[in-house]
N, C-alpha and C positions, 0 to 999 in steps of 0.2 A: 504493500500500500504506500509506503514511503517512497519507493522507487517510482511508482505510478504518479504520485503527486509531483515529484521532481520533474518527470518527463513532461507533464502538462504545464508546469510552472516555469520551466527553464528559460523560456523566451522573456518573460517578465523579469526574472531574476537577472539575466544577463543585461537587459536594458537598464535596470536599476543600478547594477554594479558599474556600468559604463557612465551613467549620469553622476553617480557618486564620485567616481574617479576623476571625471572632468571638473566637477565642482571643487574637489580637493586640489587639483593641479592649478586651476585658475587662482584660487586664494593663496596657495603656497607660492606662486610666482609673484603675487602682489604683496606678500608679507614683508619681504626685506625693505621695500620702499616705505611702507607704513611704519615699520619699526625704526627706520632711519629718521623719519619726521618726528617720531615720538622721542627718541633719544636726543635729537638736536634741540628739541623744545626745552629740555632741562627737567621734564617731569619725573624722569626716572630717579633723580637724586634730590628732588626738592623736599622741603619740610615745612609744616605749619601753613599759615595763611598765604604764603607766597605761591603755593600750589594752585590756588584758585585762578590767579591771573595767568599763570603758565598754561593751565588747562584750557582757558578760554582762547589763548593764543594758538595752542595746538589745534583746537577745533576750527578756529578761523583759517588756519593754514590749510586744513583739509578741505574747507569749503570755499577757499579763494577762487574767484572766477565764476561763482554761481550768480547768474543774473537775477533770478527770481527766488525769493526766500522760500525754502521748503521744497523747491524743485531740484531733483538731483541732476547736476550738470557737470561736476568735476568727476574724474575717474574714481576717486575714493567714494564719493556719494553714490554714484551709479552702482558700483560693486556692492556697497553696503545695502542699498535698496533692493537690488536683485537677489542678493543672498538671503535677505529676510523674507522676500516674497516666495522664494523656492521652498523655504521651510514651512511657510504658512500654507502653501497649496499642496505640499507633498502628501499629507493625509487624505486630501480630497481626491488627488490623482490615484492614490492607492485604492480608495473606496470605489472609484469609477472603473478602473482597469483591472484591479485584482479581485475586489469583492463582488461587484455586481455580476460579472460573468460566471462566477464560481459554480453556482447552482443553475442559474438561468441558461447557461450554455448547454448543460446536460439536458434540461427540459426542452429547449428549442430543437436540439439535434436528435432527441429521442434516445440518446445513449444511456439514459438512466435505466431503461428497461434491461439493459445488459449489466450495468454496473451494480444496481441494487438487487439483482437476483442471483448474485454469486455468493460465495461463502462469507464475504465481508458484509457486515450489517450496515444499515444506513447510519447508525450512531457512530460506529467506528470510522466509516468513510468520512463523515463530517468532522469528527473529532480530529483526525489526522490532518485534514485540510485546514481547519481553523487554527490548529496549534502551530503547524509548520509555517504557513503563510502569514499568520498573525504575528508570530515572533519575528519573521523576516521584515514585515511592515514596520514594526516598532524599532527594530535594529537599524533599518535604513534611515528612518526619519530622525532618530536620535543621533545617528552618525552625521547627518547633514548639520544638525544643531551644534554638535561638539566641534566640528571643523570650523563653522562660522564663528563660534564663541572664541576659539583659539586665534583666529585671524583678527577679530574685532576687539580683543582684550585691551589694547591701548585706548581704543575709543571709549570702552566701558569705564576704564579707570579715569579718564579725563572727565567724562560726564559725572561720575561719582564724586569728583573733586570740585564740581561746580561749573565745569565748562559746558557750553551748550550753544546751539545755533543750527538752524535749518533742520535737516533730517537727523542730525546727531543729537538732538536735544532731549530725546526720551531717556529716562532713567530705566533701571531694570524692572520697574513696575509699569512701564509704558504699555500702551495697548498693542503695539507691535513687538516690543522686545520681550515682554513677559511670556506670551504663548510660544515663542520660538527658542527659548533658552531653558536651562534647568531640565526638569523631568516632564514638563507638560507635553512635549512632543510625543512622548510615549502614549499618553492617554488619548491624544487626538488621533494618532495613527491607529490605535486599537479600535476606537470608536468609528473612524472612517471606514475601516475594513469591515467591521461587523455590520455597519449600516448598509454598505453595498451588498453584502451577502443576504441580509434580510430583505432588501428591496428586490433583489433578483429572485428570491424564493417566492415572494408574494406576487410580483408582476409576471414572472416567468418569461420575460423577454429582456434581453441584455441591454438594448439601446434605451428603452424607457426606464429601466432600472438605473442606468447610468445617470440619466437626467434627474431622476428623483433623488438619487444619492447626492448629486451636486447641490440641488436646491435645499435639501434638509441640512446638509453640512454647512453651507453658506449661512443659513439662518442661525444655526448653532454658534457659528463664529461671530455673528453680529450680536447675539443675545448675551453671550458669555461675559463681555466686558461690563455689562450692566449688572450681572450677578456677582462678579468677582469681588467687589469691595465688601460684600456681605458674607463671604465664605468664612471669614474669621472676624471676631468682634473688633470694632474700631475703638480708638481712643479719642478723647476730646480735650481741648485746652483753650483757654482764653488769655490772650496776651496783647501787647501793644502793636500798633500798625508797623512801627519801625522794626520791632524784633522779628516780625514775620517776613520782612522784606516786601511787604505788599504795597501796591499802588492803588489808590482810589480810582475806580473807573465808573462810568455812568451809563446806565441803560436809559430807556424812555422814562419820562415824567419830571425831572430826572430821578433815577433810582440808583441807590448806592450799590456798588459791587466791589468786592475785594479779591484780588488775585494774589494769594500768598505764595511765596516761593520756598520758605523754610519753616520748620517747626523748632522753636528754641529748645535746645537740649536733646534733640532727636535728629541728628544728621542722617540724611538718606531716607527720611520718612516719606511715605506716599500720601500726599495731601488729597483728600477726597472732596472736601468742600470747605469753603471759608466764607463767613458772613459777618457783617458788622453787628455789634451789640452795645447797649448802653451800660451804665454802671450797675444796673439791677439785673443785667443778663438778658434783657428783652431785645429781640431783633430790631434793628434800625434799617429802614429802607429808603429814607430820604436824606438829602443833604441839609445840614443845619442852615437856617436862613442867613446867618452871618457869613457862611462860607460860599454862598451862591455867586457873589461877584468874582470868586477865584476860579470858577469853572471855566476851563479853556473853551473859547468860542472860535469856530472855524468860519472864516469869511473869505470870499473872493474879492481881492482888492484891485487886481490888475488883470486884464485879459491877457492870457498867454503865460502868466507867471504862476498860475496854480493857486491853491488855497494857502492862506497864512493863518497862524494861530495866535490869538491875543490872550491876555491874562497872564499872571505870573508863572503858571506851569504846575505840574503835578505835585512837586514838593511842597509848594505853598498850600495847595488844597489838602494834601496829606496832613500837614501840620495843623491846619485849621480844624479839620475833622477830629484829629486826635485831641486837640485842646478842649473839645466839647465832651470829653470822656468816652468817646466811641472807641471800642477795641475790636479785635478780630477773634471770632470763635472758629476754631479749626477742628475738623473731623479728619482723622488720619490713621493710617496703618504704620506702625513703627517699622524700621528697617529689619528688626528681628522677626517680623511676621512674614518675611519673604518666603522662607521654606515651608512654614505651615500653610501659606496660601498655595504654594506649588503642590504640596501634598494633597490639599483639599481639592483643587481643581483636577489634578491627575486622577485622584481617587474617584471623583464624580464621573469622569469620562470612562474610566475602567469599569466602574459599576454599570454604566449604560451599555458598554460593550458586552459585558458578561450577561446582562439581561437580554440583549438582542441575540446573543449566541444561544442562550437557553430557550428563547422563543423559537429559534431555527430548529433546534433538536426536537422540540415538541411538535412543531408544524410538520417537519419532514417525516416524522414517524406516524403522524396521523394521515398523511397523504397516501392515497391508493396508488399502486403501481400502474 
């Protein structure tokens, strides 16, 4: 049975091995250049607060030449972006091309009549298929993640020290960084594969099963960032505007908004939300009347010269708002919660994969030959 599984799976295995080798070669070829920029920046030997400025310089060097903020235009940015995308879509590709045809192909071709009437039971047939190909799916996806993490280690260190800008600004809790590093790729790969197998068993046609797998997996990827902050209990703190590095920004009406960048005493924390509160802890949603003259106003003064901003600027507004006793209430995940969150999210997707596999066993044994 193991030999049969290999014979049927070898084309996908060879393709995956070739893709993994190409991925590793490209990043290995680019690694000396990235390491050279990192060591020339002085980050490798810096200590204390000086590292923050050097980290920002390093990130700026990697981003130099980018015309539009956030758009990957330099070689480092393009390679970083593409490597992250590869890890994000790998579980979906596995579900589409490895999982969906696994049973659907047998049903479409009618070979199940021969396969399931031999001495090998349906349960054993499916168990061997799921175990061998499922482990291969997780191994390949995690290998992509480890190779990318090795190459991007200097970028991760710089971002952790306070450097940021364009596509490199995400911390390890970021919406693209978190699911592509650590152990979460294992959970995503297992879920994507099990989802494809289940879709193929229910639809009994490979192409529709592939489409369904892609749609459901994409939906799961969109929903997960909304669930992730609640997988582990959050912490709260209330502190001054200056201590959080926040700037007062305005929405409609005008409505107060605070974009905090740090949590005092908790370096590397993941800030989930930040809002203004008064001395009694009640939310504050409007600018104090005395501070309204300090709100920057954008007006067009000369045709062809673009907008100009009047008023003293954000620092004056920050100081005025703070002088009225308004502070910032932050909800955050401490840096120490990184691995608990990784374990929680991975466990959630592994549990879903096991549930789908159990359903496949039940459904396959109920199906008439």
